[in-house]
N, C-alpha and C positions, 0 to 999 in steps of 0.2 A: 504494500500500500504506500502511495506517495504521501509524504508528510507536509510538504509546502504546497500551497494552492497555485503558485506560479511555476510549477514544474513544467517540463516540456510536454506539449500536448500529444495525446494519443492520435493515431491516424484516423480514428473515428470522429475526431473533433473538427475535421475539415474535409472537404471532398475534392477540391480543385487541386490537381497535381502540381500546378505552379506554386500554390500556397505551401505545399510540402517542400518544394525546392527552396523557397525563401526561408522557411523555418529551419531547414537543414543546414544552411550556411552559418547559422548562429551557434557559437560554442556555449557551453555551460548547461546548468540545470535549473536556473532561476531567471525568469523573464525580468523581474525587477532589477536584479544585479546587472543584466545585460543592457537594459534600457538606461539605467543610471550611468553605467560606464560610457555609454555613447554620448552623454552630455559633454564630456571632455573632448571627444573626437569632433563634435560639431564646431566647437570654438577653435580647436587646433587646425582643422582643415580649412575653415573660412580664413583664418589668419595666414595660411600657407599659400593661398591662391593669389597670384598677382593681379593687379588692376587690368593689365593687358589681357589676361585670360578670361575674365569674368563674362565678357560678351562674345567670346570666340566659340564657334561651333567646330568641333573636332570630328571630321568624317571618320567613320560612317554614321556618327550620331547626328540626330536632327535638332537637338536642343542646345542652347548655349549653357554655360555653367550657371549663369544667373537663373535661367529657366529651370534647371535641375534643382537648384536650391529652393526656388519657389514651389516646385512640384513636391519636394520633400516636406516643406512646411504645410502645404495644402493636404497632403496625404496624412501627415501627423494629426491634423485637425479632424480629418475624416475617421481615422482610427479611434480617436478619443470619443467622437460622437457615437460611433458604432458600439464601442465598449459600453458607454453610458446607456444606450438604448437597450442593449441585451442584458446588462447586469441585473436588471430588476426581475428577470424571469418571464417577461411577457412574450418571448419568442417572436420578435418583430420580423417582418419581411422588408428589408431596406433596399432602396434602389441602387443601381450602379452609379458610380461617379466616373465620368469620362475625363481622365487626366489629359488626354490629347486636346480636347476642346479648351480646357483651362490653359494649357501651355501655349496653344496656338493663339488664343485671344490676348495673351500677355496683359490680362486685366489688372494684375496686382504687382507687377514688377516694380521694384524700387531699389533703394540703396542696398548693396550686397551685404554690408555689415548688419543692416537692420533686418534683412531676411534671415541671416544666421541667428540673430538675437531672437527673432520671432520663433524660429524653429526650436531654439533652446527653451524658450518660455512655454511653447506648446508641449514639448516633451516633458518639462517639469510639471505642467498641469496634468498631463496624462499619468505621470508617476503618482502624483497626489491622489488622483482618482483610483488608480489600481491599488495603492497602499491602504486605502480605506475600505476596500471591498471585503465583505465577509467571505470566508473560504468557499462557501457554496456558490457564491456569485460567479466565481471563476468557471464553474461548470455550466453556467447558463448559456443558452444557444439562441440563434436566430439565423436568418439568411440574408445574404447580400448578393443582389443580382441572381437570385436563385441558388446560390451556393451556401450550404449548411456550414456554420462556423460556431465555435465556442468563444467566450470572452478570452479564455486562455490562449486559444489559437490567434486571436486578434492581437494580443499583446506580443506574442512571438513574431507575428507578421510585421508589426511595427518595427521591431528590431531588425528583422531580416530585410525589410524594404529599405531602411536607411543604410544598412551595411552594403547591400547590393549597389545602390547609387553612389555611395561614398567611395567604394572600391573602384568603381568606374571613373569617378572624378579624379582620384589619385593617379590613376593610370593616364588619363587624358592630360592632366596638368603636370605630370611627371613630378609629383610631390609625394612624400610619405609623412603623414601627420601622426603625431603621437596619439594613440587611441585611448590609453589609460595613463593617468599620472603615475610616475615611478613609485610613489609611496603606496599605491594600491596594488601593484603587481605582486 
C-alpha cells in the first residue's frame, strides 16, 4: 500500500498514452517534491536565456522561446484549474484546451522575466492547493477532453509537461540550468 497521497500514479489513473510518457520522464516518488524542485529550475532557466534568444524560433520548432514560456504558464494555470475541479469528487467532464490557438494568437505575450515570474507564482499556487488536499482527494477523477484522469495523474503531468518543455528549451538555447539548489541535492 502506498503511504503518501502524491505517489506516482497507477496506469489506471490515466488513459492517454502520451500522458504516460510525460509522467514517465519525471524521477522520484512524490509529485510534491518534484513540483517544488522545479520552482528553482524555472528561475534558473529564465535567467540563463539571453535576450537575443527569447524571440528566436529554432527549427524544427514552431514557437519562439517566449511563446514556450507563455505556453508553460498557461498550461500550469490549466493544470491547477483541473486539479481544483476534480479534487472535490464531482467527477467533472472538462473541455480540451487548444494550446496551439493560444500560442498562435500571442494574446498574452509580455516581458520574458514577468512570464517566468508568473509561471513560478502559478506553480507555487498549485503546490499550495495540492498540499492542502486530503489524501482521498488525490484519488478523485474526472475527464479532460474525454480522457479519464486522477488528481494525482494531473499533478505528475504538470511536472512532466514542464520538464518536457524545459529540456527542449535547454537544448534549443544551448544552456544547462541548475535544476535543484546544491543544498537540496
